[in-house]
N, C-alpha and C positions, 0 to 999 in steps of 0.2 A: 504494500500500500504506500503510495507517494504522499508525503505530507505537504501541505500548503507552505509556500514561502512567505516568511514574515517580511513586512515592509521595514522592520528594524531588526535585522538578523543579529544573532549572537555569534560573535567571532572569538574563538579561543586561541590564545598564543601558548604553545606548550613546548617545553624542552627539558631534558634531564641534565643538560650541560651548560646552557646559556640562560642568562636573565633576559628575557625578551620584553622586558618592560619598556625598552626604548622604542618599541613599535606601537605602543598604546595610542599615543597622541597622533602620530602619522596615520594610523588606521582610522581613527575617528574623523580626521580631516578628509581622508580619501573616500570614506564610505559613511557619509553623514547619517546620523540616526542609529548607526550600529552600536550594539552593546558589546564593547571590546573588553575581554577579560583575560587574566593570566591564570593558567592552570596552577592549582586545582580549583580556583575560585569560580566555578561555573556549574550550572545544572547540566549534566550530560544530555538530558532530553531536549535541551533548547538549542544546542550548538548546531549551526548550519555550515560554518567554515572553520577549519582548523589550519593554523599557520604554524609550521613545525621546524624544529631542528633536533634530531635525535629524540623523538617523542617516546614516552614510556610505553612499553609493549602492552598491548591489549586494551589501552584506554580508548583509542579511536573506534574500536568495535562496539563500544557501549554508547554510541551517539546515534540514535535512530533517525534524527533529522539531518544528519550530515550530508551535505551536497558536494563539498569540495575540500580536498586536502592540498595544501600548498607548502612547498619548501621555501625557506628563506634564501637558498642558494641554488647553484646549478646542479648539485648532487641530490639524489633521492634515495640512495642505497640505505641511508640511515633511517628512512621511513619504511622502505620495502622489506627491511630486515624483520619487521614485526610479523610473526607467523599468523596473527589474527587480524591483519590489516583488512578493513572492509573494502568491498568492491565499489569504490567511488572514484570519480575523476581525480587524478593526481597531476599536479603541475610543478614545474621547476622554473627558476628565474631565467629569463632571457634578458641580458643586461650588457650593453655595449661597454659601459664603464668597467664592468668586471672583466670583460675580455681584454680591455686595454691594460688593466692591472696585472693580469697573468702574463700578458705579452712583455710588459716591462720587467717583471720578475725573471722570466726565462732569459731575456736578453742579458740581464745582469749576470745570471748564473753561467751562461755560456761564456761571457767575457771574463768571468772570474777564473775560469780554467784556461781559456785561450790566451789571455794576457798575463798569465802566471801570478795572479793575485794570491792564489793558494800557496804558491811557492814563497812569495814575499812575506806572507803571514807567518809561515814557519821560520823563515830566516830572521824575521823581526824578533822572534822570541830568543834567537841565538845571537842577536846583534850582528848579523852578517849582511854585508853590502855587496850583493852579487847579482848582476842583471844578465838575463839571457836575451839573445837577439830575438825580436818578435817574429812570429810565423804569420804570413799573410792570411787573411780570412779565407781566401780562395783555396788555401791548402788544408783547410779544416773541414771535416764532415760532421754535420749535426743531424741526428735522427730525431724526428718528431713523431711520437707514437700517439695517434688519435688525431684524425683529420676532420673533426666536426668544425663548427663555426669558430670556436676558440683556437683549435689547433691549426686551422687554415691561416688564421691571422698571424700566429706565431711563425709558421713555416714561411709565410710571405715576408715577414719582417727580417728573419734570418737570411733569407735569399737576397733581400735588398741590401743587406750589409755585406754581401759578397761571399757568404758561406756556401759550401756545397751542402745542399739539404736533401735528406731522404725522409720520406713520410710513410707511415704504416697505418692501415685502417682495416676495419672488419670486411668491408666490401671495396672493390676496385674504385679508385678515383684518379683523375687526371688534374694535375696542378702545374701551371706554367713554371718552369725552372726548378721543379722538384721531382726527384726520382721516386716514384711511388711503388709501394708494395702492398699486398693485401692478403688477408686470410692467415690461418695458422702456419701454413707453409711458407709465408712471406716474412715472418718475424725475424728469424735468424739471418737470412740474407740481407735484411734491412739493417740490422744493428751491428753486424760483424765487422764492418769497415768504418764505423763511426768513432770520432774522437770524444763526442758527448752524446748521450742518449737522454731525451727528455720525454717523460710520460705525462700525457694530458688525457689519459684514458678514463672513461667512466668505470665504475665498479660494477661488474656483471659476474655471472657464474664463470664466464670464460677468462676474465681478467683477475679474479681473486687468486692471490698467491702466484701470479704469473711470473713475477721476477724472482725466481728462486736461484739456487746455485747453478743449476744446469743451464738456465737461460743467461744469467749474468756472466757466467764464465765464457760465453760465446762472444762477449765484447772483446775487442782487441786489447792486448796488454797496454796499460796506461790510459785507458778510457775512463771517463767520468759518467756519473749517473745523476739525473735530476728528476725529482718526483713532485709534481704539483697535481697529480691525479687523485688517487686515494691511497691511504696508508696500507689498506688491506691487500693491495696489489703486490706489495713488496715483502719478501721474507727478510726482515732486517738483519737477523743474525747471519744469514748467508752473505748478505752484502758486506757486513763488518768483517766476516772471515776472509773474503776476497780482498778487502782493503788491507787487512793485516798481512796477508800473503804477498802483497805487492802487485797482484794482478790488476787491480783497479787503482786509479789515481786518487779519486775522491768522490764525494757526493754532496749535493745540496738537497735537503729534504724538508718539505713544508707540511707534509701530511703524514700521519702515523696511525697505526691500527688502534692504539689507545691514546686518546687526547684528553687532557694534556699529557705529553710524554712524561712518564714517571721520573722524578728527580734523580733517581739512582741508576737510570738506564745508561748503558755504556756509550750510547751514541752521543750523549752530551759532551763527554770528555774525549771523544776520538779526534785525534789531530787532523784527520782527513775528511771530517764530516762537518757540514754547516747545518745546524738545526734552527729552523725558524718556526714561529708559533701559528701555523695556518694563516699566514698573512699575505700570500701571493695576491689576493684580491678580496675585497669585502664589498658587498652591495650596499649602496646608500639606503638608509631606512625609509626614505620617502619613495624611492623607486620600488622597494619591496611592497610598500603599502599601495602604491598606485597600481602595480600589476595585479596584486591580490584582489583589490577592489574591482578592477576591470574584469578579472576572471569571474568574480562572483556575479557581476551583472550579466556577463555572457552566459554563465551557467543558468541563471534565472530565465534568460531569454532564449535558451536553446541554441546559442551561437558557438562557433569553434573557439576553443580555449587557447590562450597564449602559453606556449611551453608545455602542452599536454604530453605526458609520458606514455610511451607504449610499454606497458609493464613486461611483456614477454621479451622485449629487447633490453630492458633495464635502463632506458634513457629516452 
């Protein structure tokens, strides 16, 4: 039985890891009349839209009037991990500013290794003044794994800086100036000649724990790894082992399987690892509110939703 839509819907902000209070006022501005509440301060029977980041398992299933589930970011795996997730439309953020932030972060990460900033950081600790001749960008190969809208922008930016760029995606794509690979059989051929490999992949059943020792060892000796996709894609202990053995040069990691990364984790102190606190990009609160409000109106009107997720694909 379909419930009538309220002219003043109840919108619930819920997360087990973040205080989403910063979204209350923007949501009230974007959806006038809405009753915007922070979990658990809401009657589950009244909630029509849930805006989430790592919501508590099982809670969404207890909302019979729920019409729409909305992520505050581009990722939705933190929502779909709920085994009791109800069959309601699920949307992720589509945000040009977020894409720009990730592009900037990746460009910095590639330059960090290409221009030997990692070497300079280690030499600084030893008070060593020793510079190496720079290698032209055209002699460096960067692999971009994930050629969605964000990955395509990253690949194009690296290409325009003169790097040799390789791209890998689930299905075949053609990108000007980028050597493209696709499918499971294309992953190793893509990464094995790269100086830096960057993951911008979504988390799916196929990408979970994808970067284990077997795959990472196929990177050329001295290569570096950058992860701005999802922490669950990387077997971190395998990466640290290959760094300790000298097979890999270094890593820049912005996402982790457990966040925040525990203070006693070995990655914090590893000299070849840069740990950042999931900061590659963050969507402006007003943009989250505007898209969520627009999607609510579209859901009410039976119109196509912005950023609607195909659950069977995982993005």
